[in-house]
C-alpha positions as CSV (number, residue, x, y, z in Angstrom):
1,X,0.1,0.0,0.0
2,X,1.3,3.3,-1.0
3,X,2.3,5.8,1.9
4,X,2.0,8.8,-0.3
5,X,0.1,11.6,1.3
6,X,0.5,10.0,4.8
7,X,1.5,12.8,7.4
8,X,2.6,12.2,11.0
9,X,0.5,14.0,13.6
10,X,3.0,15.5,16.1
11,X,0.5,17.5,18.0
12,X,0.5,14.9,20.8
13,X,4.3,14.9,21.3
14,X,5.4,16.6,24.6
15,X,8.4,18.4,22.8
16,X,8.7,19.3,19.2
17,X,12.0,19.5,17.4
18,X,12.8,21.3,14.1
19,X,16.1,22.2,12.5
20,X,16.0,25.2,10.2
21,X,18.3,25.5,7.2
22,X,20.0,28.6,9.0
23,X,21.6,26.1,11.5
24,X,19.1,26.9,14.3
25,X,17.3,24.2,16.1
26,X,14.0,25.1,17.6
27,X,12.9,23.0,20.7
28,X,9.2,23.6,21.6
29,X,7.7,22.4,24.9
30,X,4.4,21.0,23.7
31,X,1.8,20.5,26.4
32,X,-0.4,23.7,25.8
33,X,-3.4,22.3,27.6
34,X,-1.2,22.0,30.7
35,X,0.6,25.3,30.1
36,X,3.7,23.2,29.2
37,X,3.9,22.0,32.9
38,X,6.9,20.0,33.7
39,X,5.6,16.4,33.7
40,X,3.7,14.0,31.5
41,X,6.9,12.7,29.8
42,X,8.2,16.2,28.9
43,X,11.4,15.9,30.7
44,X,12.7,12.9,28.8
45,X,11.5,14.3,25.3
46,X,13.2,17.5,26.3
47,X,16.7,15.7,27.0
48,X,16.3,13.8,23.8
49,X,15.8,17.1,21.8
50,X,18.6,18.9,23.2
51,X,20.9,15.9,22.9
52,X,20.0,15.7,19.1
53,X,20.7,19.4,18.7
54,X,23.9,19.1,20.6
55,X,25.1,16.2,18.5
56,X,24.1,17.5,15.1
57,X,26.8,19.2,13.4
58,X,24.4,21.3,11.2
59,X,23.0,22.7,14.4
60,X,24.9,25.9,15.6
61,X,22.4,27.6,18.0
62,X,19.4,26.3,20.0
63,X,16.1,28.2,20.5
64,X,13.8,27.0,23.2
65,X,10.2,28.1,23.5
66,X,6.7,27.0,24.4
67,X,3.4,26.2,22.5
68,X,0.2,28.1,23.4
69,X,0.1,30.7,25.9
70,X,2.9,29.6,28.3
71,X,6.7,28.8,28.3
72,X,6.5,26.5,31.2
73,X,4.2,27.1,34.2
74,X,6.3,25.0,36.5
75,X,5.6,21.4,37.8
76,X,2.7,19.7,36.8
77,X,0.5,20.0,39.9
78,X,-1.3,16.6,39.4
79,X,2.2,14.9,39.4
80,X,3.1,17.0,42.4
81,X,0.0,15.7,44.1
82,X,0.7,12.2,43.3
83,X,4.2,12.3,44.7
84,X,2.9,14.2,47.9
85,X,0.4,11.4,48.4
86,X,3.2,8.7,48.1
87,X,5.4,10.5,50.5
88,X,2.6,10.6,53.2
89,X,2.3,6.9,53.0
90,X,5.7,5.8,52.8
91,X,7.5,8.5,54.2
92,X,9.8,8.9,51.1
93,X,9.6,11.2,48.0
94,X,10.9,10.5,44.5
95,X,11.4,14.0,43.1
96,X,13.3,12.5,40.2
97,X,9.9,11.1,38.8
98,X,8.9,14.7,38.3
99,X,12.1,16.6,37.7
100,X,13.8,14.1,35.5
101,X,17.2,12.7,35.5
102,X,19.2,15.7,34.8
103,X,19.2,19.0,36.8
104,X,18.6,22.2,34.8
105,X,22.2,23.2,35.0
106,X,23.1,20.7,32.2
107,X,22.1,23.5,29.9
108,X,25.0,25.6,31.0
109,X,27.3,22.6,30.0
110,X,26.2,22.3,26.4
111,X,28.8,23.5,23.8
112,X,26.0,25.4,21.9
113,X,24.3,28.7,22.7
114,X,20.8,28.2,24.0
115,X,18.3,31.1,23.4
116,X,15.0,31.2,25.4
117,X,11.9,32.7,23.7
118,X,9.7,33.1,26.5
119,X,6.3,33.3,25.0
120,X,4.2,33.2,28.2
121,X,3.9,32.2,31.9
122,X,7.4,31.1,33.3
123,X,7.4,29.8,36.8
124,X,9.1,27.5,39.2
125,X,11.2,24.8,37.3
126,X,10.3,26.6,33.9
127,X,11.9,29.8,35.3
128,X,15.1,27.7,36.5
129,X,15.4,26.3,32.9
130,X,14.9,29.6,31.4
131,X,17.7,31.1,33.7
132,X,20.1,28.5,32.8
133,X,19.7,29.3,29.0
134,X,22.4,31.7,27.8
135,X,20.2,34.6,26.4
136,X,16.5,35.2,27.2
137,X,13.8,37.2,25.2
138,X,10.2,37.5,26.4
139,X,7.0,38.4,25.1
140,X,5.4,41.6,26.5
141,X,3.0,40.8,29.4
142,X,4.5,37.3,30.0
143,X,4.3,36.3,33.8
144,X,7.2,35.2,35.9
145,X,7.4,33.8,39.3
146,X,9.7,31.6,41.4
147,X,6.7,30.4,43.4
148,X,8.6,27.9,45.6
149,X,8.1,29.8,49.0
150,X,4.3,29.7,48.2
151,X,4.3,26.0,47.7
152,X,6.2,25.1,50.8
153,X,9.3,24.4,48.8
154,X,12.8,25.7,48.6
155,X,14.9,27.3,45.9
156,X,15.4,24.4,43.6
157,X,18.0,22.9,41.4
158,X,20.5,25.7,41.1
159,X,18.2,28.7,40.9
160,X,19.8,30.1,44.1
161,X,23.2,30.0,42.3
162,X,22.0,31.3,38.9
163,X,19.6,34.0,39.9
164,X,21.7,36.2,42.0
165,X,24.4,36.0,39.3
166,X,21.8,37.4,36.8
167,X,20.1,40.1,38.9
168,X,22.2,40.7,41.9
169,X,21.6,39.7,45.6
170,X,19.0,42.2,46.4
171,X,16.6,41.3,43.5
172,X,17.3,37.5,44.0
173,X,16.2,37.7,47.7
174,X,13.1,39.5,46.6
175,X,12.1,37.2,44.0
176,X,12.9,34.0,45.9
177,X,11.6,34.9,49.4
178,X,8.5,36.7,48.3
179,X,7.6,34.2,45.5
180,X,5.6,37.2,44.0
181,X,4.4,37.5,40.4
182,X,6.3,40.0,38.1
183,X,5.9,40.8,34.4
184,X,8.3,40.8,31.4
185,X,8.8,44.5,31.6
186,X,10.1,44.3,35.1
187,X,12.1,41.1,34.2
188,X,14.0,43.2,31.6
189,X,14.6,45.9,34.3
190,X,16.0,43.4,36.6
191,X,18.0,41.6,34.0
192,X,16.1,38.5,33.9
193,X,15.5,38.7,30.3
194,X,17.6,40.5,27.6
195,X,14.7,42.2,25.8
196,X,10.9,42.3,25.6
197,X,9.2,42.3,22.3
198,X,5.5,42.1,21.1
199,X,4.2,38.5,21.5
200,X,3.5,38.1,17.8
201,X,7.2,39.2,17.0
202,X,8.9,37.1,19.7
203,X,10.0,34.1,17.5
204,X,11.1,36.2,14.6
205,X,13.1,38.3,17.0
206,X,14.6,35.3,18.8
207,X,15.3,33.4,15.4
208,X,17.0,36.6,13.8
209,X,19.2,36.9,16.9
210,X,20.0,33.2,16.7
211,X,20.6,33.0,12.9
212,X,22.9,36.0,13.1
213,X,24.9,34.1,15.7
214,X,24.9,30.9,13.6
215,X,26.1,32.8,10.4
216,X,28.8,35.0,11.8
217,X,30.1,33.3,15.0
218,X,32.6,30.3,15.0
219,X,31.1,27.3,16.7
220,X,34.6,26.5,18.3
221,X,34.6,30.0,19.8
222,X,31.0,29.8,21.1
223,X,31.8,26.6,22.7
224,X,34.9,27.8,24.5
225,X,33.4,31.2,25.6
226,X,30.3,29.6,27.0
227,X,32.4,27.3,29.1
228,X,34.5,30.1,30.1
229,X,31.5,32.2,31.4
230,X,30.1,29.4,33.7
231,X,33.4,28.0,34.8
232,X,35.0,31.4,35.6
233,X,32.0,32.2,37.8
234,X,33.7,29.9,40.4
235,X,37.2,31.2,39.9
236,X,39.2,34.3,41.0
237,X,40.3,36.8,38.3
238,X,43.9,35.8,38.0
239,X,42.8,32.2,37.5
240,X,40.4,33.1,34.8
241,X,42.8,35.3,33.1
242,X,45.6,32.8,33.1
243,X,43.3,30.1,31.6
244,X,42.0,32.6,29.0
245,X,45.6,33.1,27.9
246,X,46.0,29.5,27.2
247,X,42.6,29.3,25.5
248,X,43.6,32.4,23.3
249,X,46.8,30.7,22.1
250,X,44.8,27.5,21.2
251,X,42.2,29.4,19.3
252,X,44.9,31.1,17.3
253,X,46.0,27.6,16.1
254,X,42.5,26.7,14.8
255,X,41.6,27.4,11.1
256,X,38.7,29.3,12.5
257,X,41.0,32.1,13.5
258,X,42.4,32.4,9.9
259,X,38.8,32.4,8.4
260,X,37.6,34.9,10.8
261,X,40.6,37.4,10.1
262,X,40.3,36.8,6.3
263,X,36.7,37.2,6.1
264,X,37.0,40.5,7.9
265,X,39.4,41.9,5.5
266,X,37.7,40.5,2.4
267,X,34.4,42.1,3.8
268,X,32.5,39.0,3.4
269,X,30.5,36.6,5.9
270,X,32.9,34.0,7.4
271,X,32.5,30.4,6.5
272,X,33.2,28.6,9.9
273,X,33.3,24.7,10.0
274,X,30.7,23.0,12.3
275,X,31.9,21.3,15.6
276,X,32.7,17.8,15.1
277,X,31.0,15.1,17.3
278,X,34.5,14.3,18.7
279,X,35.6,17.9,19.3
280,X,35.6,18.8,22.9
281,X,36.2,22.1,24.7
282,X,38.9,22.2,27.3
């Protein structure tokens, strides 16, 4: 029987994955009926999609967004209720059932830049994941909250590390201790997001930014710079500067350096090779 005309319905998949010709992969959290709440198989599908993008040499930048009116409204309350009921009967909790096998900070360890296009509600573990992205854009009017203190929980999975580094100690204390709701416009003022745009222009804005990076930046440079940023957060300035000197010498031995300089003088776009699956950052 011919399969011509047959299409696969992807609407039920918890995460959608698409690679554009521009070298940008779009990962979309896809539980719109649950406001993309973290649960219902989303975690494993998310990991698979990120791993695909990281391993694909054609992918240079990743954009993460949500379908419907939310980015990720936090943990699925139904799943939380089942975990709570199990803990009351057994005295134990298995948070891994809900959160998944990887802590959100694994996003900071990717070799490729990750851009969050926050299209709507961003709360709890959804906010933690957004903060672990490298650059964040938000739709005007999008709601944000840490929420943990208002659910009897604590600052989870690294948000107490990343948030003060992004917004400063005072704002981090405010947002974590109060659990209050704030909007995209305040999020930009605080530094939670890099820019706020009209909702219907969000993806175009995020994709244009990602595609410019994919087109003009050396993948090898992006991989090393990203690692420097997060690793140097745990170092003092002399240590960071000393390693940067070593990394600079190494970068000048790669063909990317010659291509970058040549393209600059020839006034043309650079043609940088992709990261190989074997290539590792130091």
